[in-house]
C-alpha positions as a Python dict, from the first residue, in 0.01 Angstrom:
ca = {
    (1, 'M'): (0, 0, 0),
    (2, 'F'): (291, -15, -271),
    (3, 'K'): (557, -117, -8),
    (4, 'G'): (732, -478, -28),
    (5, 'V'): (710, -581, -380),
    (6, 'K'): (804, -908, -467),
    (7, 'E'): (837, -1121, -804),
    (8, 'H'): (620, -1408, -870),
    (9, 'F'): (685, -1693, -1118),
    (10, 'T'): (765, -1419, -1412),
    (11, 'D'): (951, -1086, -1438),
    (12, 'R'): (615, -941, -1433),
    (13, 'L'): (513, -744, -1106),
    (14, 'Y'): (155, -721, -959),
    (15, 'V'): (-6, -496, -697),
    (16, 'E'): (-291, -629, -534),
    (17, 'S'): (-592, -497, -719),
    (18, 'A'): (-832, -502, -419),
    (19, 'T'): (-623, -216, -255),
    (20, 'L'): (-599, 14, -561),
    (21, 'T'): (-880, 315, -599),
    (22, 'E'): (-1041, 373, -947),
    (23, 'Y'): (-821, 650, -1000),
    (24, 'E'): (-498, 453, -948),
    (25, 'R'): (-626, 174, -1174),
    (26, 'F'): (-679, 459, -1444),
    (27, 'I'): (-322, 594, -1370),
    (28, 'Q'): (-192, 194, -1398),
    (29, 'L'): (-377, 188, -1744),
    (30, 'E'): (-225, 514, -1903),
    (31, 'L'): (142, 462, -1777),
    (32, 'K'): (83, 102, -1874),
    (33, 'I'): (244, -1, -1536),
    (34, 'S'): (154, -372, -1423),
    (35, 'P'): (-64, -433, -1133),
    (36, 'V'): (128, -547, -868),
    (37, 'I'): (33, -788, -543),
    (38, 'M'): (131, -701, -194),
    (39, 'D'): (442, -913, -70),
    (40, 'P'): (235, -1159, 143),
    (41, 'F'): (533, -1183, 379),
    (42, 'D'): (473, -842, 486),
    (43, 'A'): (137, -932, 600),
    (44, 'R'): (28, -807, 964),
    (45, 'S'): (-121, -1161, 1041),
    (46, 'P'): (-90, -1515, 920),
    (47, 'R'): (-434, -1496, 805),
    (48, 'E'): (-360, -1209, 596),
    (49, 'A'): (-68, -1376, 426),
    (50, 'L'): (-276, -1685, 329),
    (51, 'E'): (-556, -1441, 157),
    (52, 'L'): (-296, -1258, -9),
    (53, 'V'): (-152, -1553, -135),
    (54, 'S'): (-464, -1717, -249),
    (55, 'N'): (-562, -1402, -409),
    (56, 'L'): (-235, -1400, -596),
    (57, 'L'): (-285, -1757, -728),
    (58, 'G'): (-675, -1731, -768),
    (59, 'C'): (-731, -2046, -546),
    (60, 'S'): (-881, -2134, -245),
    (61, 'L'): (-703, -2049, 128),
    (62, 'T'): (-673, -2434, 161),
    (63, 'S'): (-547, -2518, -148),
    (64, 'S'): (-210, -2705, -191),
    (65, 'E'): (-107, -2469, -413),
    (66, 'V'): (-55, -2216, -140),
    (67, 'A'): (153, -2415, 67),
    (68, 'T'): (363, -2486, -244),
    (69, 'Y'): (424, -2100, -295),
    (70, 'L'): (483, -2047, 107),
    (71, 'D'): (731, -2316, 78),
    (72, 'K'): (935, -2174, -224),
    (73, 'N'): (918, -1852, -114),
    (74, 'D'): (1038, -1898, 270),
    (75, 'E'): (1375, -1753, 338),
    (76, 'L'): (1424, -1986, 627),
    (77, 'K'): (1348, -2341, 392),
    (78, 'H'): (1713, -2437, 402),
    (79, 'L'): (1669, -2481, 788),
    (80, 'R'): (1453, -2791, 712),
    (81, 'E'): (1794, -2966, 598),
    (82, 'Q'): (1939, -2957, 972),
    (83, 'F'): (1653, -3176, 1096),
    (84, 'M'): (1561, -3561, 1088),
    (85, 'I'): (1187, -3562, 953),
    (86, 'P'): (1074, -3928, 963),
    (87, 'Q'): (960, -4108, 646),
    (88, 'V'): (595, -4223, 661),
    (89, 'A'): (641, -4579, 649),
    (90, 'E'): (824, -4527, 1010),
    (91, 'L'): (557, -4377, 1174),
    (92, 'P'): (323, -4626, 1400),
    (93, 'S'): (-25, -4694, 1242),
    (94, 'T'): (75, -4635, 886),
    (95, 'D'): (-161, -4772, 641),
    (96, 'L'): (94, -4796, 320),
    (97, 'K'): (-192, -4864, 114),
    (98, 'L'): (-282, -4509, 135),
    (99, 'V'): (7, -4323, 155),
    (100, 'D'): (336, -4324, -21),
    (101, 'G'): (548, -4457, 283),
    (102, 'T'): (891, -4320, 115),
    (103, 'K'): (783, -3984, 141),
    (104, 'E'): (882, -3740, 453),
    (105, 'C'): (575, -3673, 697),
    (106, 'I'): (413, -3330, 747),
    (107, 'Y'): (498, -3274, 1120),
    (108, 'F'): (262, -3070, 1313),
    (109, 'A'): (352, -3175, 1665),
    (110, 'G'): (625, -2927, 1719),
    (111, 'N'): (431, -2803, 2039),
    (112, 'S'): (493, -3140, 2236),
    (113, 'L'): (831, -3238, 2060),
    (114, 'G'): (1050, -3104, 1781),
    (115, 'L'): (1228, -3276, 1558),
    (116, 'Q'): (1565, -3405, 1597),
    (117, 'P'): (1841, -3159, 1497),
    (118, 'K'): (2066, -3358, 1304),
    (119, 'M'): (2382, -3277, 1525),
    (120, 'A'): (2223, -3383, 1832),
    (121, 'K'): (2308, -3751, 1754),
    (122, 'T'): (2672, -3623, 1680),
    (123, 'Y'): (2702, -3465, 2011),
    (124, 'I'): (2574, -3727, 2193),
    (125, 'E'): (2807, -3977, 2089),
    (126, 'E'): (3064, -3719, 2106),
    (127, 'E'): (3019, -3759, 2499),
    (128, 'L'): (2946, -4156, 2506),
    (129, 'D'): (3320, -4157, 2351),
    (130, 'K'): (3473, -3945, 2580),
    (131, 'W'): (3325, -4126, 2864),
    (132, 'A'): (3448, -4442, 2733),
    (133, 'K'): (3785, -4297, 2677),
    (134, 'T'): (3892, -4105, 2936),
    (135, 'G'): (3619, -4186, 3261),
    (136, 'V'): (3631, -3934, 3522),
    (137, 'H'): (3844, -3700, 3323),
    (138, 'G'): (3560, -3578, 3129),
    (139, 'H'): (3459, -3373, 3412),
    (140, 'V'): (3676, -3123, 3301),
    (141, 'H'): (3819, -3185, 2962),
    (142, 'G'): (3652, -3206, 2630),
    (143, 'T'): (3447, -2927, 2419),
    (144, 'R'): (3196, -2966, 2684),
    (145, 'P'): (3322, -3057, 3021),
    (146, 'W'): (3054, -3187, 3244),
    (147, 'T'): (3101, -3004, 3542),
    (148, 'W'): (3008, -2683, 3359),
    (149, 'A'): (2840, -2824, 3025),
    (150, 'E'): (2548, -2609, 3028),
    (151, 'N'): (2745, -2281, 3100),
    (152, 'T'): (2891, -2302, 2751),
    (153, 'I'): (2549, -2278, 2546),
    (154, 'E'): (2374, -2038, 2802),
    (155, 'E'): (2450, -1760, 2600),
    (156, 'L'): (2296, -1884, 2301),
    (157, 'M'): (1969, -1928, 2539),
    (158, 'A'): (2011, -1573, 2661),
    (159, 'N'): (2008, -1426, 2285),
    (160, 'I'): (1682, -1627, 2248),
    (161, 'V'): (1515, -1452, 2517),
    (162, 'G'): (1680, -1097, 2507),
    (163, 'A'): (1888, -1145, 2830),
    (164, 'K'): (2222, -1131, 2947),
    (165, 'G'): (2440, -1442, 2997),
    (166, 'A'): (2453, -1404, 3374),
    (167, 'E'): (2071, -1379, 3390),
    (168, 'V'): (1997, -1728, 3224),
    (169, 'A'): (2059, -2093, 3379),
    (170, 'L'): (1996, -2403, 3173),
    (171, 'M'): (1876, -2675, 3478),
    (172, 'N'): (1640, -2888, 3591),
    (173, 'G'): (1314, -2952, 3427),
    (174, 'L'): (1030, -2673, 3386),
    (175, 'T'): (805, -2733, 3696),
    (176, 'V'): (1119, -2759, 3919),
    (177, 'N'): (1226, -2424, 3795),
    (178, 'L'): (890, -2285, 3817),
    (179, 'H'): (846, -2408, 4183),
    (180, 'L'): (1210, -2251, 4279),
    (181, 'L'): (1147, -1910, 4123),
    (182, 'L'): (763, -1907, 4257),
    (183, 'L'): (900, -1999, 4636),
    (184, 'S'): (1133, -1635, 4606),
    (185, 'F'): (882, -1442, 4401),
    (186, 'Y'): (563, -1523, 4491),
    (187, 'K'): (525, -1353, 4845),
    (188, 'P'): (150, -1355, 4900),
    (189, 'T'): (-10, -1098, 5156),
    (190, 'A'): (-429, -1046, 5250),
    (191, 'K'): (-397, -758, 4958),
    (192, 'R'): (-172, -875, 4727),
    (193, 'H'): (-230, -1273, 4656),
    (194, 'K'): (-314, -1333, 4302),
    (195, 'V'): (-135, -1501, 4026),
    (196, 'L'): (-220, -1381, 3670),
    (197, 'I'): (-222, -1662, 3433),
    (198, 'E'): (-351, -1744, 3067),
    (199, 'D'): (-640, -1969, 3011),
    (200, 'K'): (-559, -2350, 2890),
    (201, 'A'): (-194, -2283, 3041),
    (202, 'F'): (17, -2595, 3008),
    (203, 'P'): (-101, -2795, 3268),
    (204, 'S'): (243, -2833, 3448),
    (205, 'D'): (226, -2455, 3479),
    (206, 'H'): (-121, -2444, 3606),
    (207, 'Y'): (-69, -2697, 3874),
    (208, 'A'): (266, -2556, 3993),
    (209, 'V'): (69, -2208, 4033),
    (210, 'E'): (-215, -2398, 4193),
    (211, 'S'): (1, -2561, 4449),
    (212, 'Q'): (217, -2286, 4528),
    (213, 'I'): (-70, -2099, 4647),
    (214, 'Q'): (-256, -2372, 4843),
    (215, 'F'): (108, -2415, 4991),
    (216, 'R'): (86, -2066, 5118),
    (217, 'G'): (-228, -2091, 5290),
    (218, 'Y'): (-477, -1946, 4975),
    (219, 'D'): (-770, -2062, 4748),
    (220, 'P'): (-677, -2092, 4417),
    (221, 'K'): (-1040, -2004, 4330),
    (222, 'R'): (-963, -1669, 4465),
    (223, 'S'): (-604, -1641, 4401),
    (224, 'M'): (-580, -1753, 4040),
    (225, 'L'): (-654, -1490, 3795),
    (226, 'I'): (-733, -1666, 3453),
    (227, 'M'): (-724, -1460, 3154),
    (228, 'K'): (-957, -1587, 2863),
    (229, 'P'): (-1015, -1448, 2528),
    (230, 'R'): (-1288, -1235, 2438),
    (231, 'P'): (-1585, -1430, 2324),
    (232, 'G'): (-1567, -1566, 1987),
    (233, 'E'): (-1217, -1521, 1978),
    (234, 'E'): (-925, -1810, 2003),
    (235, 'V'): (-618, -1585, 2126),
    (236, 'L'): (-550, -1286, 2402),
    (237, 'R'): (-528, -943, 2295),
    (238, 'T'): (-202, -779, 2460),
    (239, 'E'): (-426, -447, 2529),
    (240, 'D'): (-660, -698, 2742),
    (241, 'I'): (-362, -833, 2934),
    (242, 'L'): (-206, -481, 3020),
    (243, 'E'): (-551, -364, 3112),
    (244, 'T'): (-604, -625, 3344),
    (245, 'I'): (-251, -579, 3506),
    (246, 'D'): (-334, -210, 3570),
    (247, 'K'): (-660, -273, 3688),
    (248, 'E'): (-594, -539, 3926),
    (249, 'G'): (-232, -471, 3979),
    (250, 'D'): (-267, -411, 4328),
    (251, 'S'): (-394, -758, 4386),
    (252, 'I'): (-167, -946, 4156),
    (253, 'A'): (168, -1098, 4341),
    (254, 'V'): (286, -1278, 4003),
    (255, 'V'): (236, -1239, 3652),
    (256, 'L'): (334, -1580, 3451),
    (257, 'F'): (274, -1607, 3074),
    (258, 'S'): (449, -1867, 2870),
    (259, 'G'): (651, -1730, 2613),
    (260, 'V'): (456, -1907, 2342),
    (261, 'Q'): (83, -2068, 2427),
    (262, 'Y'): (152, -2420, 2362),
    (263, 'Y'): (-239, -2457, 2261),
    (264, 'T'): (-290, -2176, 2031),
    (265, 'G'): (65, -2117, 1921),
    (266, 'Q'): (19, -1719, 2021),
    (267, 'L'): (347, -1557, 2048),
    (268, 'F'): (293, -1315, 2361),
    (269, 'D'): (405, -961, 2364),
    (270, 'M'): (667, -1051, 2608),
    (271, 'A'): (844, -714, 2619),
    (272, 'A'): (484, -529, 2717),
    (273, 'I'): (373, -750, 2936),
    (274, 'T'): (702, -766, 3123),
    (275, 'K'): (700, -385, 3147),
    (276, 'A'): (364, -402, 3294),
    (277, 'G'): (403, -714, 3549),
    (278, 'Q'): (803, -772, 3575),
    (279, 'Q'): (803, -1101, 3501),
    (280, 'K'): (946, -1332, 3215),
    (281, 'Y'): (925, -1715, 3135),
    (282, 'V'): (966, -1959, 2860),
    (283, 'N'): (869, -2285, 2827),
    (284, 'S'): (1087, -2567, 2727),
    (285, 'G'): (1001, -2880, 2552),
    (286, 'A'): (892, -3234, 2695),
    (287, 'G'): (1177, -3405, 2925),
    (288, 'G'): (1411, -3161, 2807),
    (289, 'L'): (1692, -2936, 3022),
    (290, 'A'): (1471, -2620, 3100),
    (291, 'G'): (1608, -2253, 3144),
    (292, 'A'): (1520, -1992, 3410),
    (293, 'F'): (1576, -1620, 3425),
    (294, 'I'): (1598, -1352, 3685),
    (295, 'H'): (1682, -965, 3589),
    (296, 'E'): (2024, -866, 3704),
    (297, 'K'): (1884, -629, 3925),
    (298, 'N'): (1736, -883, 4147),
    (299, 'A'): (2100, -1077, 4170),
    (300, 'H'): (2175, -950, 4540),
    (301, 'S'): (1819, -882, 4652),
    (302, 'V'): (1634, -1214, 4587),
    (303, 'K'): (1751, -1544, 4741),
    (304, 'P'): (1653, -1880, 4660),
    (305, 'A'): (1452, -2087, 4926),
    (306, 'L'): (1600, -2417, 4814),
    (307, 'L'): (1984, -2462, 4811),
    (308, 'G'): (2199, -2735, 4634),
    (309, 'W'): (2591, -2763, 4527),
    (310, 'W'): (2559, -2627, 4205),
    (311, 'G'): (2439, -2313, 4330),
    (312, 'H'): (2799, -2303, 4483),
    (313, 'D'): (3060, -2055, 4296),
    (314, 'L'): (3255, -2283, 4075),
    (315, 'T'): (3574, -2104, 4189),
    (316, 'T'): (3522, -2244, 4514),
    (317, 'R'): (3296, -2555, 4501),
    (318, 'F'): (3567, -2818, 4503),
    (319, 'Q'): (3703, -2733, 4842),
    (320, 'M'): (3416, -2966, 4999),
    (321, 'D'): (3421, -2761, 5315),
    (322, 'N'): (3035, -2714, 5343),
    (323, 'K'): (3023, -2343, 5368),
    (324, 'M'): (2810, -2204, 5114),
    (325, 'D'): (2945, -1956, 4829),
    (326, 'L'): (2612, -1848, 4685),
    (327, 'L'): (2637, -1756, 4314),
    (328, 'P'): (2456, -1430, 4285),
    (329, 'G'): (2131, -1424, 4058),
    (330, 'I'): (1986, -1728, 3901),
    (331, 'G'): (2324, -1904, 3921),
    (332, 'G'): (2227, -1954, 4312),
    (333, 'Y'): (1902, -2136, 4211),
    (334, 'R'): (2095, -2418, 4049),
    (335, 'L'): (2063, -2764, 4255),
    (336, 'S'): (2271, -3043, 4086),
    (337, 'N'): (2504, -3108, 3797),
    (338, 'Q'): (2313, -3115, 3464),
    (339, 'P'): (2295, -3389, 3276),
    (340, 'V'): (2545, -3365, 2969),
    (341, 'L'): (2302, -3617, 2761),
    (342, 'L'): (2049, -3330, 2768),
    (343, 'V'): (2291, -3056, 2710),
    (344, 'C'): (2382, -3213, 2369),
    (345, 'P'): (2049, -3214, 2189),
    (346, 'L'): (1964, -2864, 2328),
    (347, 'Q'): (2291, -2752, 2211),
    (348, 'A'): (2216, -2869, 1860),
    (349, 'S'): (1853, -2708, 1863),
    (350, 'L'): (2015, -2370, 1954),
    (351, 'E'): (2257, -2362, 1707),
    (352, 'V'): (2022, -2381, 1447),
    (353, 'K'): (1870, -2026, 1523),
    (354, 'Y'): (2199, -1897, 1429),
    (355, 'I'): (2244, -2051, 1118),
    (356, 'W'): (2049, -1804, 925),
    (357, 'T'): (2105, -1459, 1137),
    (358, 'G'): (1927, -1206, 893),
    (359, 'H'): (1596, -1308, 966),
    (360, 'P'): (1395, -1296, 1302),
    (361, 'L'): (1250, -1624, 1381),
    (362, 'E'): (979, -1495, 1556),
    (363, 'E'): (818, -1381, 1198),
    (364, 'E'): (796, -1728, 1132),
}
């Protein structure tokens, strides 16, 4: 109750009155201790945080004062400076009679496309300039040689998903990677043929699973096990997911969940789900370079069903002898050279995470 005390506007400290017993109020009065309010940023849920702030300020949950307070006290507010934020007047269908066109817009479309990191343009221009000045030499020269440009930022991605560098590959698009991995990991049998997936999964995920089931000769109506929230609730409970895996485990061939549910914003407990189901998966943005993961324990036991030149070991790739020297693990799933102009904005985005290393972004 008394942990997480935060100063608010003055030097006086407050403690959340609703949590105090009559005895505690008496002690405060006798000892002339100023009441203190529990730190909203220690709240167990976003709703609880909003309720604490609104109680502290004496206003409604939807008051602009709540938003102003949260912005003022956000430890990551300086990261806003790393992104290009459109002005209201630059947006389509804006009625400047109703709004101030010189102000920055309030952006809520991050689930579809994030704001542009300021360094994205710089990195893209670097590659265009290198192309103009050095031509073919850009394949092996510069800060991100095109032949292995994506490799230069894979450690950044590995850190985000809690993996080792050799377990992560940046390649292709979201649905391509899903199909490549499902071709290797989805091995349905008469007894074990179901794919566990969340309700209202991103359409690309849903279609990929549906088509893989049909491709193997099974019926999606029987083989897609779709997890829905409890009646009256908007998000899935972790305990319900784990219970389903335990209950249906003998019939489940693959567990596939997005890291963050695009529709509700729910951050799934991937550690618990992975431990129970032994799968891991994270979404990319629309049209962006996607990532893929295979645990190192499967590096030599699971092979890609489809091959491409970029799955060949780099040290022998350019001998051009058409004798596949397959990289182990996820590296062997690479099909072709990744577009460097897609690597650039992804690099700029991943780097933002490491500007502030003292705060776990997941809490945001």
